All heavy atoms as an XYZ file, in Angstrom:
719
protein
N     -44.354     25.433     -3.196
C     -43.488     24.636     -4.119
C     -41.962     24.797     -3.539
O     -41.314     23.797     -3.609
C     -43.612     25.169     -5.573
C     -42.593     24.533     -6.428
C     -45.025     24.891     -6.003
N     -41.586     26.018     -3.271
C     -40.254     26.246     -2.866
C     -39.925     25.560     -1.537
O     -38.919     24.895     -1.382
C     -39.952     27.800     -2.638
C     -38.687     27.979     -2.016
C     -40.140     28.497     -4.040
N     -40.848     25.478     -0.623
C     -40.774     24.758      0.629
C     -40.586     23.283      0.330
O     -39.745     22.652      0.952
C     -41.943     25.080      1.547
C     -41.890     24.474      2.902
C     -40.616     24.905      3.662
C     -43.164     24.714      3.619
N     -41.355     22.767     -0.628
C     -41.245     21.276     -0.934
C     -39.840     20.982     -1.710
O     -39.202     19.950     -1.170
C     -42.370     20.904     -1.833
C     -42.436     19.438     -2.398
C     -42.654     18.559     -1.154
C     -43.463     19.229     -3.395
N     -39.370     21.921     -2.436
C     -38.060     21.664     -3.024
C     -36.941     21.747     -1.888
O     -36.021     20.973     -1.998
C     -37.799     22.807     -4.014
C     -38.569     22.617     -5.261
C     -38.316     23.800     -6.351
C     -38.265     21.281     -6.087
N     -37.150     22.624     -0.917
C     -36.040     22.674      0.193
C     -36.210     21.399      0.854
O     -35.102     20.760      1.224
C     -36.271     23.951      0.992
C     -35.492     23.863      2.230
C     -36.082     25.209      0.218
N     -37.304     20.962      1.290
C     -37.545     19.701      2.011
C     -36.769     18.485      1.288
O     -36.175     17.787      1.938
C     -38.946     19.498      2.376
C     -39.241     18.258      3.192
C     -38.490     18.337      4.528
C     -40.752     18.005      3.335
N     -37.127     18.409     -0.002
C     -36.566     17.322     -0.809
C     -35.050     17.478     -0.799
O     -34.294     16.521     -0.677
C     -37.112     17.330     -2.160
C     -36.330     16.455     -3.130
C     -38.529     16.973     -2.206
N     -34.548     18.682     -0.964
C     -32.984     18.844     -0.915
C     -32.510     18.490      0.429
O     -31.351     17.784      0.370
N     -32.991     18.724      1.404
C     -32.522     18.378      2.754
C     -32.637     16.874      2.889
O     -31.551     16.287      3.431
C     -33.358     19.084      3.893
C     -33.058     18.419      5.293
C     -33.063     20.595      3.936
N     -33.621     16.186      2.565
C     -33.714     14.764      2.553
C     -32.631     14.030      1.746
O     -31.930     13.183      2.206
C     -35.115     14.239      2.307
C     -35.098     12.692      2.065
C     -36.073     14.760      3.181
N     -32.426     14.595      0.494
C     -31.450     13.968     -0.387
C     -30.010     14.206      0.206
O     -29.200     13.287      0.177
C     -31.581     14.609     -1.786
C     -30.310     14.253     -2.589
C     -32.833     14.110     -2.402
N     -29.724     15.458      0.753
C     -28.443     15.638      1.507
C     -28.222     14.797      2.606
O     -27.127     14.275      2.812
N     -29.311     14.598      3.465
C     -29.085     13.633      4.553
C     -28.817     12.270      4.120
O     -28.022     11.533      4.753
C     -30.346     13.787      5.423
N     -29.540     11.795      3.024
C     -29.276     10.453      2.642
C     -27.805     10.295      2.126
O     -27.123      9.296      2.380
C     -30.318     10.116      1.510
C     -31.610      9.914      2.136
C     -29.828      8.803      0.814
C     -32.727      9.747      1.178
N     -27.322     11.221      1.401
C     -25.929     11.196      0.770
C     -24.943     11.290      2.031
O     -23.926     10.516      1.931
C     -25.717     12.313     -0.179
C     -26.288     12.138     -1.478
C     -25.843     13.196     -2.372
N     -26.353     12.998     -3.771
C     -26.075     13.644     -4.827
N     -25.310     14.657     -4.616
N     -26.638     13.387     -5.940
N     -25.221     11.944      3.024
C     -24.276     12.142      4.127
C     -24.132     10.805      4.981
O     -23.095     10.355      5.295
C     -24.708     13.354      4.978
C     -23.726     13.485      6.136
C     -22.496     14.043      6.066
C     -24.025     13.253      7.484
N     -21.909     14.138      7.331
C     -22.841     13.533      8.196
C     -25.063     12.597      8.151
C     -22.765     13.384      9.570
C     -25.002     12.383      9.556
C     -23.853     12.778     10.288
N     -25.272     10.156      5.046
C     -25.368      8.899      5.936
C     -25.028      7.660      5.148
O     -24.541      6.808      5.629
C     -26.822      8.730      6.482
O     -27.683      8.587      5.496
C     -27.174      9.803      7.567
N     -24.933      7.782      3.774
C     -24.649      6.657      2.937
C     -23.375      6.870      2.185
O     -23.235      6.621      1.078
C     -25.776      6.256      2.027
C     -25.497      5.017      1.255
C     -27.130      6.109      2.735
N     -22.402      7.450      2.956
C     -21.134      7.755      2.323
C     -20.383      6.400      1.871
O     -20.562      5.484      2.633
C     -20.180      8.541      3.199
N     -19.757      6.441      0.775
C     -18.892      5.248      0.402
C     -17.985      4.875      1.481
O     -17.292      5.688      1.957
C     -18.442      5.582     -0.944
C     -18.435      7.009     -0.999
C     -19.536      7.484     -0.126
N     -17.798      3.512      1.550
C     -16.752      3.101      2.478
C     -15.510      2.589      1.723
O     -15.590      1.977      0.714
C     -17.342      1.712      3.198
C     -16.216      1.174      4.199
C     -18.520      2.109      3.991
N     -14.367      3.099      2.199
C     -13.086      2.786      1.554
C     -12.823      1.271      1.583
O     -13.118      0.579      2.537
C     -11.945      3.519      2.229
N     -12.319      0.723      0.514
C     -11.951     -0.666      0.545
C     -11.082     -1.131      1.626
O     -11.178     -2.249      2.125
C     -11.249     -0.898     -0.790
C     -11.436      0.397     -1.571
C     -11.976      1.450     -0.686
N     -10.103     -0.279      2.032
C      -9.230     -0.577      3.276
C     -10.146     -0.691      4.505
O      -9.887     -1.632      5.282
C      -8.247      0.522      3.431
C      -7.157      0.609      2.308
C      -7.589      1.503      1.076
O      -8.733      2.097      1.237
O      -6.804      1.676      0.207
N     -11.073      0.126      4.658
C     -11.883     -0.004      5.906
C     -12.733     -1.210      5.807
O     -12.888     -1.800      6.925
C     -12.800      1.307      5.931
C     -12.190      2.589      6.312
N     -12.807      3.726      6.600
C     -10.798      2.855      6.250
C     -11.994      4.699      6.913
N     -10.776      4.237      6.623
N     -13.201     -1.533      4.762
C     -14.007     -2.913      4.521
C     -13.067     -4.195      4.953
O     -13.531     -4.918      5.641
C     -14.454     -3.156      3.175
C     -15.790     -2.330      2.952
C     -16.569     -2.749      1.666
N     -15.827     -2.538      0.530
C     -15.975     -1.425     -0.172
N     -16.716     -0.454      0.077
N     -15.179     -1.349     -1.310
N     -11.793     -4.096      4.496
C     -10.903     -5.220      4.736
C     -10.551     -5.263      6.268
O     -10.550     -6.285      6.737
C      -9.640     -4.991      3.917
N     -10.419     -4.106      6.842
C     -10.074     -4.138      8.284
C     -11.346     -4.579      9.056
O     -11.172     -5.386     10.024
C      -9.571     -2.652      8.770
C      -8.204     -2.382      8.195
C      -9.663     -2.557     10.191
C      -7.783     -1.005      8.391
N     -12.488     -4.068      8.713
C     -13.646     -4.542      9.309
C     -13.900     -5.985      9.273
O     -14.358     -6.627     10.217
C     -14.904     -3.690      8.975
C     -14.969     -2.311      9.413
C     -16.189     -1.558      9.020
O     -16.812     -1.813      7.979
O     -16.524     -0.614      9.853
N     -13.592     -6.548      8.135
C     -13.701     -8.070      7.974
C     -12.754     -8.731      8.893
O     -13.030     -9.785      9.528
C     -13.415     -8.412      6.464
N     -11.455     -8.260      9.101
C     -10.463     -8.776      9.834
C     -11.030     -8.754     11.384
O     -10.875     -9.703     12.096
C      -9.116     -8.039      9.740
C      -8.018     -8.549     10.639
C      -6.998     -9.516     10.254
C      -7.758     -8.322     12.008
N      -6.203     -9.787     11.301
C      -6.619     -9.093     12.380
C      -8.348     -7.446     12.993
C      -6.062     -9.051     13.540
C      -7.722     -7.520     14.227
C      -6.643     -8.191     14.535
N     -11.548     -7.481     11.777
C     -11.976     -7.385     13.177
C     -13.163     -8.306     13.427
O     -13.169     -8.978     14.438
C     -12.423     -5.938     13.433
C     -11.160     -4.983     13.294
C     -13.061     -5.751     14.822
C     -11.528     -3.515     13.351
N     -14.017     -8.388     12.429
C     -15.218     -9.182     12.546
C     -14.832    -10.726     12.754
O     -15.469    -11.530     13.507
C     -16.207     -9.094     11.363
C     -17.517     -9.826     11.516
O     -18.050     -9.650     12.610
O     -17.966    -10.500     10.643
N     -13.781    -11.157     11.999
C     -13.283    -12.550     12.195
C     -12.683    -12.841     13.492
O     -12.664    -13.978     14.029
C     -12.302    -12.917     11.082
N     -12.112    -11.756     14.195
C     -11.423    -11.883     15.362
C     -12.211    -11.696     16.618
O     -11.719    -11.988     17.774
C     -10.176    -10.922     15.438
C      -9.152    -11.155     14.310
C      -8.443    -12.535     14.479
O      -8.073    -12.774     15.639
O      -8.145    -13.111     13.510
N     -13.465    -11.120     16.518
C     -14.169    -10.798     17.765
C     -15.541    -11.307     17.519
O     -16.010    -11.816     16.569
C     -14.279     -9.224     17.880
O     -14.978     -8.688     16.786
C     -12.835     -8.572     17.920
N     -16.381    -11.250     18.728
C     -17.718    -11.619     18.675
C     -18.631    -10.390     18.166
O     -19.343    -10.542     17.182
C     -18.202    -11.937     20.104
C     -17.542    -13.158     20.661
O     -17.147    -14.042     19.903
O     -17.490    -13.392     21.799
N     -18.352     -9.333     18.784
C     -19.168     -8.084     18.408
C     -18.067     -6.896     18.394
O     -17.209     -6.955     19.196
C     -20.366     -7.670     19.109
O     -19.941     -7.525     20.520
C     -21.446     -8.751     19.213
N     -18.306     -5.910     17.559
C     -17.486     -4.708     17.654
C     -18.135     -3.469     17.156
O     -19.169     -3.572     16.525
C     -16.148     -4.975     16.842
C     -16.401     -4.932     15.345
C     -16.231     -3.626     14.641
C     -16.901     -6.014     14.604
C     -16.474     -3.529     13.228
C     -17.123     -5.849     13.297
C     -16.897     -4.709     12.602
O     -17.185     -4.667     11.328
N     -17.600     -2.253     17.531
C     -18.081     -0.974     17.021
C     -16.865     -0.172     16.838
O     -16.024      0.045     17.803
C     -19.113     -0.367     17.796
O     -18.724     -0.086     19.106
N     -16.781      0.581     15.757
C     -15.594      1.420     15.448
C     -15.893      2.765     16.103
O     -16.972      3.336     15.934
C     -15.362      1.567     13.969
C     -14.365      2.633     13.664
C     -14.892      0.202     13.278
N     -14.994      3.182     16.742
C     -14.965      4.533     17.420
C     -14.424      5.683     16.543
O     -15.029      6.708     16.355
C     -14.251      4.566     18.778
C     -14.845      3.554     19.757
C     -14.230      5.971     19.388
C     -13.972      3.308     20.870
N     -13.347      5.302     15.903
C     -12.696      6.384     15.106
C     -11.656      5.794     14.143
O     -10.910      4.859     14.464
C     -11.838      7.303     15.964
C     -11.236      8.461     15.259
C     -10.627      9.505     16.110
N     -10.080     10.520     15.238
C      -8.983     11.198     15.529
N      -8.401     10.971     16.732
N      -8.582     12.131     14.754
N     -11.823      6.185     12.894
C     -10.771      5.852     11.851
C      -9.820      7.071     11.835
O     -10.230      8.244     11.686
C     -11.471      5.722     10.508
C     -12.362      4.548     10.310
C     -13.774      4.588     10.476
C     -11.948      3.146     10.123
N     -14.251      3.241     10.293
C     -13.206      2.489     10.055
C     -10.706      2.565      9.928
C     -13.161      1.063      9.760
C     -10.830      1.137      9.672
C     -11.919      0.429      9.674
N      -8.544      6.884     11.866
C      -7.581      7.809     11.771
C      -7.116      7.971     10.224
O      -7.457      6.946      9.485
C      -6.337      7.521     12.582
C      -6.602      7.565     13.963
N      -6.319      8.697     14.803
C      -7.100      6.603     14.944
C      -6.759      8.409     16.036
N      -7.181      7.213     16.104
N      -6.586      8.992      9.766
C      -6.214      9.179      8.386
C      -5.276      8.142      7.877
O      -4.302      7.683      8.631
C      -5.584     10.529      8.315
C      -6.105     11.279      9.506
C      -6.274     10.272     10.462
N      -5.407      7.650      6.665
C      -4.551      6.615      6.084
C      -3.270      7.152      5.783
O      -3.130      8.385      5.391
C      -5.280      6.023      4.835
N      -2.223      6.357      5.848
C      -0.803      6.857      5.399
C      -0.158      5.746      4.566
O      -0.423      4.579      4.665
C       0.089      6.948      6.688
C      -0.393      7.958      7.718
C       0.444      8.057      8.977
O       1.431      7.433      8.968
N      -0.122      8.629      9.956
N       0.709      6.076      3.668
C       1.335      5.101      2.782
C       2.321      4.390      3.627
O       3.181      4.966      4.438
C       1.978      5.829      1.648
N       2.351      3.101      3.495
C       3.270      2.266      4.120
C       4.701      2.207      3.404
O       4.707      2.365      2.087
C       2.796      0.876      4.340
N       5.751      2.129      4.029
C       7.109      2.152      3.310
C       7.300      0.990      2.386
O       7.851      1.196      1.363
C       8.282      2.179      4.438
C       8.347      3.353      5.285
C       9.520      3.238      6.237
O      10.291      2.279      6.242
O       9.514      4.194      7.118
N       6.764     -0.144      2.731
C       6.904     -1.304      1.853
C       5.686     -1.686      1.026
O       5.495     -2.743      0.703
C       7.336     -2.610      2.680
C       6.390     -2.806      3.799
O       5.533     -2.009      4.178
O       6.488     -3.958      4.352
N       4.824     -0.610      0.813
C       3.660     -0.788      0.026
C       2.349     -0.860      0.824
O       2.437     -1.160      2.035
N       1.295     -0.553      0.215
C       0.054     -0.719      0.887
C      -0.231      0.548      1.629
O       0.359      1.642      1.506
N      -1.160      0.451      2.585
C      -1.684      1.594      3.404
C      -1.769      1.274      4.833
O      -2.081      0.148      5.224
C      -3.070      1.908      2.944
O      -3.080      2.098      1.569
C      -3.618      3.183      3.594
N      -1.245      2.205      5.692
C      -1.309      2.031      7.069
C      -2.518      2.791      7.640
O      -2.647      4.000      7.312
C       0.028      2.614      7.799
C       1.166      1.791      7.697
C       2.419      2.538      8.280
C       1.119      0.349      8.213
N      -3.314      2.108      8.394
C      -4.583      2.851      8.892
C      -4.660      2.490     10.454
O      -4.592      1.289     10.788
C      -5.830      2.323      8.217
C      -5.778      2.725      6.790
C      -6.984      2.952      8.848
C      -6.957      2.311      5.904
N      -4.813      3.530     11.240
C      -5.040      3.233     12.634
C      -6.535      3.442     12.923
O      -7.194      4.333     12.403
C      -4.298      4.473     13.398
C      -4.262      4.280     14.903
C      -3.450      5.212     15.620
O      -2.664      5.901     14.847
O      -3.547      5.347     16.822
N      -7.003      2.487     13.837
C      -8.486      2.534     14.105
C      -8.657      2.323     15.539
O      -7.946      1.438     16.118
C      -9.199      1.435     13.224
C      -8.713      0.109     13.520
C     -10.725      1.549     13.421
N      -9.643      2.963     16.200
C     -10.003      2.625     17.618
C     -11.289      2.030     17.535
O     -12.211      2.501     16.782
C     -10.170      4.085     18.318
C      -8.781      4.772     18.436
C      -8.971      6.151     19.069
O      -9.662      6.279     20.248
O      -8.519      7.129     18.549
N     -11.454      0.979     18.246
C     -12.686      0.193     18.354
C     -12.958     -0.495     19.648
O     -11.984     -0.674     20.419
C     -12.818     -0.709     17.194
C     -11.903     -1.851     17.102
C     -12.190     -3.060     17.599
C     -10.672     -1.718     16.555
C     -11.365     -4.142     17.570
C      -9.715     -2.796     16.530
C     -10.083     -3.969     17.026
O      -9.230     -5.057     16.967
N     -14.205     -0.753     19.937
C     -14.545     -1.620     21.122
C     -15.070     -2.964     20.651
O     -15.623     -3.026     19.597
C     -15.737     -0.929     21.824
C     -15.302      0.325     22.584
C     -16.446      0.933     23.344
N     -16.025      2.161     24.011
C     -16.435      3.362     23.664
N     -17.251      3.555     22.634
N     -15.915      4.391     24.254
N     -14.708     -3.955     21.420
C     -15.168     -5.302     21.096
C     -15.331     -6.284     22.230
O     -14.906     -5.901     23.368
C     -14.141     -5.952     20.119
C     -12.790     -6.275     20.782
C     -12.604     -7.507     21.168
C     -11.771     -5.408     20.897
C     -11.352     -7.931     21.787
C     -10.598     -5.700     21.421
C     -10.369     -6.950     21.909
O      -9.214     -7.257     22.468
N     -15.988     -7.402     22.000
C     -16.158     -8.467     22.999
C     -15.623     -9.636     22.351
O     -15.804     -9.851     21.137
C     -17.621     -8.625     23.467
O     -18.403     -8.962     22.332
C     -18.103     -7.349     24.160
N     -15.028    -10.520     23.063
C     -14.714    -11.827     22.639
C     -14.665    -12.840     23.737
O     -13.992    -12.686     24.764
C     -13.387    -11.804     21.997
C     -12.995    -13.213     21.433
C     -11.668    -13.126     20.569
C     -11.251    -14.464     20.106
N     -11.734    -14.775     18.819
N     -15.607    -13.808     23.644
C     -15.809    -14.889     24.673
C     -16.163    -14.456     26.022
O     -16.155    -15.223     26.935
C     -14.437    -15.744     24.767
C     -13.942    -16.285     23.405
O     -14.787    -16.569     22.612
O     -12.749    -16.421     23.244
N     -16.383    -13.128     26.155
C     -16.904    -12.693     27.401
C     -18.020    -11.476     27.239
O     -18.154    -11.047     26.131
C     -15.828    -12.087     28.397
O     -15.299    -10.935     27.911
C     -14.752    -13.083     28.624
N     -18.601    -10.999     28.284
C     -19.405     -9.837     28.173
C     -18.670     -8.554     28.362
O     -19.215     -7.538     28.179
C     -20.617     -9.887     29.203
O     -20.070    -10.032     30.405
C     -21.525    -11.150     28.799
N     -17.334     -8.659     28.788
C     -16.531     -7.512     29.034
C     -16.215     -6.757     27.673
O     -15.843     -7.510     26.704
C     -15.170     -7.946     29.683
C     -14.410     -6.807     30.300
C     -13.193     -7.222     30.893
N     -12.210     -7.193     29.773
C     -11.012     -7.756     29.957
N     -10.719     -8.307     31.097
N     -10.110     -7.660     28.963
N     -16.446     -5.438     27.653
C     -16.111     -4.698     26.579
C     -14.657     -4.170     26.564
O     -14.326     -3.608     27.669
C     -17.096     -3.475     26.300
C     -16.735     -2.701     25.167
C     -18.478     -4.019     26.200
N     -13.883     -4.421     25.565
C     -12.511     -4.027     25.431
C     -12.447     -2.839     24.405
O     -12.909     -2.981     23.346
C     -11.548     -5.208     25.076
C     -11.770     -6.304     26.224
C     -10.163     -4.694     24.874
C     -11.252     -7.586     25.675
N     -11.749     -1.817     24.852
C     -11.401     -0.740     23.879
C     -10.001     -0.727     23.482
O      -9.061     -0.942     24.303
C     -11.762      0.668     24.490
O     -13.100      0.725     24.958
C     -11.509      1.759     23.594
N      -9.713     -0.700     22.199
C      -8.319     -0.795     21.684
C      -8.029      0.054     20.673
O      -9.036      0.670     19.960
C      -8.053     -2.301     21.222
O      -6.681     -2.467     20.941
C      -8.918     -2.656     20.011
N      -6.852      0.349     20.373
C      -6.275      1.200     19.228
C      -5.265      0.481     18.496
O      -4.332      0.103     19.086
C      -5.848      2.578     19.845
C      -5.365      3.441     18.809
C      -4.931      4.730     19.505
N      -4.532      5.770     18.748
C      -4.433      7.051     18.939
N      -4.738      7.590     20.162
N      -4.050      7.865     18.116
N      -5.554      0.140     17.311
C      -4.587     -0.652     16.533
C      -4.299     -0.041     15.123
O      -5.078      0.652     14.654
C      -5.198     -2.098     16.254
C      -5.466     -2.911     17.423
C      -5.942     -4.325     17.329
N      -6.243     -4.785     18.603
C      -6.397     -6.028     18.956
N      -6.122     -6.871     17.991
N      -6.669     -6.463     20.038
N      -3.135     -0.417     14.698
C      -2.676      0.032     13.390
C      -2.511     -1.189     12.503
O      -1.961     -2.202     12.902
C      -1.309      0.746     13.446
O      -1.322      1.835     14.391
C      -0.885      1.209     12.065
N      -3.119     -1.121     11.256
C      -3.184     -2.169     10.319
C      -2.478     -1.774      9.108
O      -2.557     -0.579      8.641
C      -4.612     -2.628      9.942
C      -5.396     -3.077     11.182
C      -6.190     -2.204     11.911
C      -5.315     -4.541     11.535
C      -6.935     -2.740     12.937
C      -6.017     -5.010     12.556
C      -6.854     -4.069     13.316
N      -1.816     -2.725      8.397
C      -1.325     -2.515      7.081
C      -2.170     -3.276      6.138
O      -2.393     -4.456      6.311
C       0.110     -3.012      6.982
C       0.670     -2.677      5.620
C       2.184     -2.989      5.463
O       2.747     -3.277      6.545
N       2.801     -2.831      4.278
N      -2.716     -2.583      5.106
C      -3.620     -3.164      4.180
C      -3.038     -3.113      2.789
O      -2.515     -2.098      2.363
C      -5.067     -2.437      4.215
C      -5.959     -3.097      3.301
C      -5.450     -2.334      5.507
N      -3.034     -4.335      2.140
C      -2.594     -4.372      0.695
C      -3.624     -5.204      0.123
O      -3.793     -6.386      0.194
C      -1.275     -5.006      0.580
C      -0.086     -4.208      1.078
C       1.273     -4.869      0.976
O       1.416     -6.000      1.115
N       2.238     -4.090      0.471
N      -4.438     -4.472     -0.728
C      -5.642     -5.162     -1.319
C      -6.554     -5.667     -0.232
O      -7.107     -4.911      0.570
N      -6.890     -6.996     -0.228
C      -7.697     -7.484      0.829
C      -6.920     -8.109      1.920
O      -7.523     -8.572      2.902
C      -8.575     -8.716      0.225
C      -9.709     -8.101     -0.681
O     -10.059     -6.978     -0.538
O     -10.122     -8.902     -1.549
N      -5.539     -8.166      1.893
C      -4.777     -8.691      2.912
C      -4.531     -7.625      3.988
O      -4.191     -6.485      3.816
C      -3.360     -9.059      2.465
N      -4.816     -8.095      5.333
C      -4.790     -7.051      6.479
C      -3.735     -7.721      7.445
O      -3.917     -8.900      7.805
C      -6.045     -6.905      7.060
C      -5.986     -6.098      8.360
C      -7.101     -6.400      6.105
N      -2.832     -6.948      7.940
C      -1.964     -7.300      8.964
C      -1.821     -6.315      9.995
O      -1.735     -5.181      9.851
C      -0.486     -7.511      8.247
C       0.589     -7.864      9.255
C       1.968     -7.988      8.578
O       2.157     -7.585      7.422
N       2.917     -8.422      9.302
N      -1.987     -6.823     11.281
C      -1.871     -6.049     12.387
C      -0.533     -5.606     12.697
O       0.513     -6.458     12.694
C      -2.453     -6.576     13.602
C      -2.407     -5.744     14.869
C      -2.902     -6.598     16.096
O      -3.443     -7.689     16.045
O      -2.868     -5.985     17.217
N      -0.196     -4.206     12.753
C       1.201     -3.781     12.756
C       1.473     -3.413     14.260
O       2.445     -3.644     14.862
C       1.513     -2.572     11.977
C       2.806     -2.014     12.125
C       1.167     -3.021     10.575
N       0.381     -2.891     15.040
C       0.671     -2.303     16.307
C      -0.682     -2.236     17.097
O      -1.666     -2.015     16.509
C       1.367     -0.840     16.283
C       1.571     -0.334     17.585
N       0.731      0.491     18.328
C       2.636     -0.495     18.421
C       1.265      0.894     19.412
N       2.376      0.263     19.587
N      -0.649     -2.495     18.389
C      -1.858     -2.400     19.118
C      -1.561     -1.801     20.444
O      -0.470     -1.918     20.969
C      -2.601     -3.708     19.319
O      -1.879     -4.590     20.184
N      -2.561     -1.098     21.109
C      -2.484     -0.496     22.410
C      -3.675     -1.103     23.232
O      -4.673     -1.245     22.824
C      -2.618      1.037     22.294
C      -1.539      1.657     21.599
C      -1.744      3.163     21.683
O      -2.544      3.787     22.361
O      -1.036      3.877     20.835
């Protein structure tokens, strides 16, 4: 019985860890990236910072393709206010 309870606990913990809630700012940025590219995958989300003129600044590294099979890796900073996303800086 104890072994079964431990197994259930591990499964529930794994599900909670893999199905973590996505921040609304991340969803908005992913929608922007999806509209601008053919395919993409996020490599890393950097911590959010408050923007001076309101909203949130978020830096994200991702790989994408657009109109070719060549994969491009980029690092961009976005300002998010609600569902509005504006690219502030890119590398």
